[in-house]
MDAnalysis code that builds the backbone (N, CA, C; Angstrom):
import MDAnalysis as mda
import numpy as np

u = mda.Universe.empty(207, n_residues=69, atom_resindex=np.repeat(np.arange(69), 3), trajectory=True)
u.add_TopologyAttr("name", ["N", "CA", "C"] * 69)
u.add_TopologyAttr("resid", np.arange(1, 70))
u.add_TopologyAttr("resname", ["UNK", "UNK", "UNK", "UNK", "UNK", "UNK", "UNK", "UNK", "UNK", "UNK", "UNK", "UNK", "UNK", "UNK", "UNK", "UNK", "UNK", "UNK", "UNK", "UNK", "UNK", "UNK", "UNK", "UNK", "UNK", "UNK", "UNK", "UNK", "UNK", "UNK", "UNK", "UNK", "UNK", "UNK", "UNK", "UNK", "UNK", "UNK", "UNK", "UNK", "UNK", "UNK", "UNK", "UNK", "UNK", "UNK", "UNK", "UNK", "UNK", "UNK", "UNK", "UNK", "UNK", "UNK", "UNK", "UNK", "UNK", "UNK", "UNK", "UNK", "UNK", "UNK", "UNK", "UNK", "UNK", "UNK", "UNK", "UNK", "UNK"])
u.atoms.positions = np.array([
    [5.100, -54.218, -0.785],
    [6.452, -54.364, -0.242],
    [7.374, -53.806, -1.251],
    [8.382, -53.135, -0.722],
    [9.401, -52.498, -1.573],
    [10.287, -53.554, -2.281],
    [10.709, -53.240, -3.504],
    [11.511, -54.127, -4.281],
    [12.845, -54.474, -3.633],
    [13.433, -53.521, -2.920],
    [14.723, -53.810, -2.300],
    [14.589, -54.911, -1.235],
    [13.433, -54.986, -0.595],
    [13.203, -55.951, 0.450],
    [13.063, -57.364, -0.198],
    [12.363, -57.407, -1.364],
    [12.212, -58.673, -2.058],
    [13.600, -59.113, -2.548],
    [14.407, -58.147, -3.054],
    [15.726, -58.493, -3.511],
    [16.565, -59.063, -2.340],
    [16.394, -58.482, -1.169],
    [17.145, -58.953, 0.012],
    [16.734, -60.378, 0.392],
    [15.439, -60.655, 0.316],
    [14.970, -62.028, 0.592],
    [15.619, -62.994, -0.357],
    [15.681, -62.607, -1.649],
    [16.332, -63.573, -2.676],
    [17.834, -63.643, -2.414],
    [18.462, -62.558, -2.024],
    [19.874, -62.592, -1.754],
    [20.194, -63.552, -0.569],
    [19.349, -63.458, 0.455],
    [19.554, -64.299, 1.657],
    [19.268, -65.785, 1.277],
    [18.305, -65.993, 0.438],
    [18.017, -67.391, -0.002],
    [19.182, -68.004, -0.763],
    [19.784, -67.232, -1.654],
    [20.952, -67.740, -2.403],
    [22.075, -67.957, -1.472],
    [22.330, -67.086, -0.573],
    [23.427, -67.255, 0.354],
    [23.271, -68.447, 1.276],
    [22.028, -68.704, 1.681],
    [21.748, -69.874, 2.514],
    [22.021, -71.149, 1.824],
    [21.778, -71.203, 0.477],
    [22.031, -72.408, -0.271],
    [23.556, -72.690, -0.426],
    [24.332, -71.608, -0.466],
    [25.781, -71.728, -0.719],
    [26.550, -71.966, 0.541],
    [26.302, -71.106, 1.536],
    [27.172, -71.176, 2.771],
    [26.419, -71.193, 4.013],
    [25.138, -70.934, 4.043],
    [24.378, -70.861, 5.287],
    [24.304, -69.398, 5.769],
    [23.459, -69.209, 6.724],
    [23.257, -67.830, 7.242],
    [23.631, -67.771, 8.771],
    [23.995, -66.568, 9.123],
    [24.283, -66.312, 10.564],
    [22.976, -66.190, 11.282],
    [22.927, -66.291, 12.623],
    [21.671, -66.165, 13.354],
    [20.995, -64.792, 13.058],
    [21.798, -63.755, 12.938],
    [21.195, -62.400, 12.608],
    [20.574, -62.409, 11.205],
    [21.165, -63.051, 10.271],
    [20.619, -63.129, 8.935],
    [19.348, -64.000, 8.914],
    [19.350, -65.083, 9.681],
    [18.160, -65.926, 9.796],
    [16.955, -65.117, 10.342],
    [17.246, -64.296, 11.374],
    [16.168, -63.452, 11.924],
    [15.708, -62.406, 10.892],
    [16.627, -61.825, 10.163],
    [16.269, -60.847, 9.166],
    [15.427, -61.496, 8.057],
    [15.832, -62.694, 7.615],
    [15.117, -63.429, 6.620],
    [13.739, -63.737, 7.049],
    [13.549, -64.234, 8.257],
    [12.286, -64.605, 8.775],
    [11.318, -63.398, 8.860],
    [11.889, -62.250, 9.326],
    [11.102, -61.062, 9.440],
    [10.637, -60.549, 8.063],
    [11.583, -60.594, 7.105],
    [11.198, -60.192, 5.756],
    [10.178, -61.093, 5.088],
    [10.293, -62.419, 5.341],
    [9.357, -63.320, 4.831],
    [7.975, -63.102, 5.394],
    [7.871, -62.870, 6.707],
    [6.613, -62.582, 7.336],
    [5.949, -61.318, 6.717],
    [6.770, -60.257, 6.556],
    [6.280, -59.025, 5.956],
    [5.764, -59.254, 4.538],
    [6.516, -60.089, 3.762],
    [6.125, -60.392, 2.398],
    [4.772, -61.113, 2.370],
    [4.621, -62.124, 3.219],
    [3.340, -62.899, 3.263],
    [2.177, -61.992, 3.680],
    [2.362, -61.140, 4.655],
    [1.335, -60.223, 5.060],
    [0.937, -59.284, 3.956],
    [1.919, -58.779, 3.235],
    [1.690, -57.855, 2.103],
    [0.923, -58.614, 1.033],
    [1.358, -59.827, 0.653],
    [0.699, -60.623, -0.357],
    [-0.741, -60.926, 0.081],
    [-0.936, -61.380, 1.279],
    [-2.307, -61.735, 1.737],
    [-3.200, -60.521, 1.711],
    [-2.700, -59.367, 2.130],
    [-3.491, -58.129, 2.130],
    [-3.900, -57.723, 0.762],
    [-2.990, -57.877, -0.159],
    [-3.259, -57.491, -1.590],
    [-4.316, -58.420, -2.140],
    [-4.203, -59.700, -1.878],
    [-5.155, -60.688, -2.338],
    [-6.552, -60.445, -1.703],
    [-6.593, -60.138, -0.419],
    [-7.868, -59.866, 0.226],
    [-8.537, -58.641, -0.361],
    [-7.720, -57.552, -0.585],
    [-8.266, -56.336, -1.192],
    [-8.866, -56.621, -2.590],
    [-8.159, -57.453, -3.380],
    [-8.607, -57.762, -4.729],
    [-9.934, -58.549, -4.677],
    [-10.035, -59.488, -3.708],
    [-11.255, -60.294, -3.572],
    [-12.418, -59.441, -3.087],
    [-12.143, -58.390, -2.266],
    [-13.212, -57.546, -1.746],
    [-13.797, -56.744, -2.863],
    [-13.104, -56.568, -3.982],
    [-13.581, -55.776, -5.135],
    [-13.965, -56.664, -6.311],
    [-14.278, -57.939, -6.068],
    [-14.610, -58.879, -7.061],
    [-16.114, -59.117, -7.076],
    [-16.729, -59.108, -8.272],
    [-18.177, -59.298, -8.401],
    [-18.391, -60.510, -9.322],
    [-19.489, -61.213, -9.026],
    [-19.907, -62.357, -9.861],
    [-21.106, -61.867, -10.715],
    [-21.052, -62.200, -11.992],
    [-22.131, -61.840, -12.881],
    [-22.834, -63.126, -13.294],
    [-24.137, -63.236, -13.011],
    [-24.899, -64.397, -13.374],
    [-25.343, -64.386, -14.820],
    [-26.094, -65.403, -15.246],
    [-26.483, -65.483, -16.633],
    [-27.441, -64.390, -17.069],
    [-28.150, -63.838, -16.120],
    [-29.087, -62.721, -16.501],
    [-28.401, -61.399, -16.460],
    [-27.137, -61.349, -16.089],
    [-26.396, -60.082, -16.075],
    [-26.411, -59.406, -14.744],
    [-26.919, -59.989, -13.723],
    [-26.961, -59.390, -12.390],
    [-25.621, -59.516, -11.712],
    [-25.121, -58.432, -11.159],
    [-23.838, -58.457, -10.459],
    [-24.067, -58.600, -8.976],
    [-23.313, -59.439, -8.334],
    [-23.332, -59.530, -6.890],
    [-21.897, -59.665, -6.354],
    [-21.782, -59.057, -5.206],
    [-20.408, -59.066, -4.579],
    [-20.016, -60.412, -4.086],
    [-18.799, -60.790, -4.298],
    [-18.234, -62.031, -3.806],
    [-18.339, -62.079, -2.288],
    [-18.878, -63.161, -1.754],
    [-19.113, -63.256, -0.308],
    [-18.069, -64.209, 0.271],
    [-17.638, -63.944, 1.497],
    [-16.748, -64.799, 2.228],
    [-17.580, -65.978, 2.823],
    [-17.004, -67.137, 2.759],
    [-17.678, -68.306, 3.350],
    [-17.777, -68.186, 4.834],
    [-18.822, -68.774, 5.406],
    [-19.010, -68.756, 6.857],
    [-17.860, -69.540, 7.504],
    [-17.455, -68.999, 8.669],
    [-16.415, -69.671, 9.461],
    [-14.987, -69.328, 8.959],
    [-14.827, -68.433, 8.014],
    [-13.498, -68.133, 7.499],
    [-13.183, -66.658, 7.657],
])
């Protein structure tokens, strides 16, 4: 996610604490938050897909997702 969008999320959060947000700003904030969460989750998933476990004998195995998740 681009830094200017993160800055906008923070700007809206500060404004909400001080004076509240208009309905348009609430919609913008919600959309930006959803985009941020999707970006964060995608980054985390990508990182976990490239994670390996090394056992005591030095064997590497790819991290596996639990069943049902």
